[in-house]
C-alpha positions in Angstrom: 0.0 0.0 0.0 2.8 2.4 0.8 4.3 1.8 -2.6 1.0 2.8 -4.3 0.9 6.0 -2.2 4.5 6.9 -3.4 3.5 6.1 -6.9 0.5 8.5 -6.8 2.7 11.2 -5.1 5.4 10.8 -7.8 2.8 11.0 -10.6 1.2 14.1 -9.0 4.6 15.8 -8.7 5.4 14.9 -12.3 2.1 16.2 -13.6 2.5 19.4 -11.5 6.0 20.0 -12.9 4.8 19.4 -16.4 1.9 21.8 -16.0 4.2 24.5 -14.6 6.7 24.0 -17.4 4.0 24.2 -20.0 2.8 27.6 -18.6 6.3 29.1 -18.6 7.0 30.9 -21.9 9.8 29.6 -23.9 12.8 31.9 -24.2 13.0 33.8 -27.5 15.7 33.3 -30.0 18.9 35.2 -29.4 19.3 36.2 -33.1 16.8 38.1 -35.2 13.4 36.6 -35.8 9.9 37.1 -37.1 6.9 36.8 -34.8 3.8 35.6 -36.7 0.2 35.4 -35.5 -2.3 33.6 -37.7 -5.9 34.5 -36.9 -9.4 34.7 -38.4 -11.0 38.2 -38.1 -14.2 39.8 -39.0 -14.0 43.3 -40.6 -14.9 44.8 -37.2 -12.2 42.9 -35.5 -9.7 43.9 -38.2 -10.5 47.5 -37.6 -10.1 47.1 -33.9 -6.8 45.3 -34.3 -5.5 48.0 -36.6 -6.3 50.6 -34.0 -4.6 48.6 -31.3 -1.5 47.9 -33.4 -1.1 51.7 -34.1 -0.9 52.2 -30.3 1.4 49.2 -29.8 3.7 50.4 -32.6 3.9 53.8 -31.0 4.9 52.1 -27.7 7.6 50.1 -29.5 9.0 53.3 -31.0 8.8 55.0 -27.6 10.8 52.0 -26.2 13.6 52.9 -28.6 12.9 50.7 -31.6 11.0 52.8 -34.3 12.2 50.4 -37.0 10.2 47.5 -35.4 6.5 47.5 -36.4 3.6 45.1 -36.2 1.9 44.8 -39.6 -1.5 43.2 -40.4 -2.1 41.3 -43.6 -5.2 39.5 -44.9 -5.8 36.8 -47.5 -6.0 38.0 -51.0 -7.7 35.9 -53.6 -8.8 32.3 -52.8 -8.2 31.4 -49.2 -6.6 28.1 -48.4 -6.9 27.1 -44.7 -8.9 28.6 -41.9 -6.9 31.8 -41.1 -7.9 35.0 -42.8 -5.3 37.3 -41.3 -1.6 37.4 -40.3 0.1 39.9 -38.2 3.8 39.9 -37.9 6.8 41.8 -36.6 10.5 41.5 -37.2 12.8 41.7 -34.2 16.6 42.2 -34.3 17.0 39.9 -31.3 15.2 38.2 -28.5 16.7 40.7 -26.0 15.1 43.6 -27.9 11.8 41.7 -28.0 11.9 41.2 -24.3 13.0 44.7 -23.5 10.1 46.2 -25.5 7.5 43.8 -24.2 8.6 44.5 -20.6 8.5 48.3 -21.1 5.8 50.3 -19.4 4.7 51.9 -22.7 4.1 48.5 -24.3 2.3 47.2 -21.2 0.1 50.3 -21.2 -0.7 50.0 -24.9 -1.7 46.4 -24.6 -3.8 47.1 -21.4 -5.6 49.9 -23.4 -6.7 47.2 -25.9 -7.8 44.1 -24.0 -9.6 42.9 -27.2 -6.2 41.8 -28.5 -6.3 38.9 -26.0 -9.6 37.7 -27.4 -8.4 37.9 -31.0 -5.4 35.7 -30.0 -7.6 33.0 -28.4 -7.6 30.7 -31.5 -4.4 31.9 -33.1 -1.4 30.0 -34.3 1.8 31.8 -33.1 5.3 31.0 -34.1 8.7 32.7 -34.1 10.8 32.1 -37.2 14.5 32.5 -37.5 16.2 32.7 -40.9 17.6 29.5 -42.3 21.0 30.1 -43.7 23.5 27.8 -45.4 26.0 26.2 -43.0 29.3 27.9 -42.6 32.2 26.2 -44.4 
């Protein structure tokens, strides 16, 4: 019986650790990267996101990186797949991304537009680094 109790305790500890690790965001790449959000938006949500991104872009510039911008794109022509829109940004490094996202201006801009969180509910989000030929 004691062995079964230890097994349950070990399993619970493992599951707890797995849950905690799954909730911790992965560190960003050290090199430059693109952050890409794939979403489906109505025309009203598109307008709302454009307004929010204008404020977020102003905050990014205020944080010292006016060359970094979030841009919104939508499908043109025949749509393949379920996502109608993509918003992306290009970052020179993970450190710059973290510095901007931790700035008070950025946090204020995102708090001003809580609808962004709702638009991200069913998104696909990835960070892409450039694939380059191996060094010889």
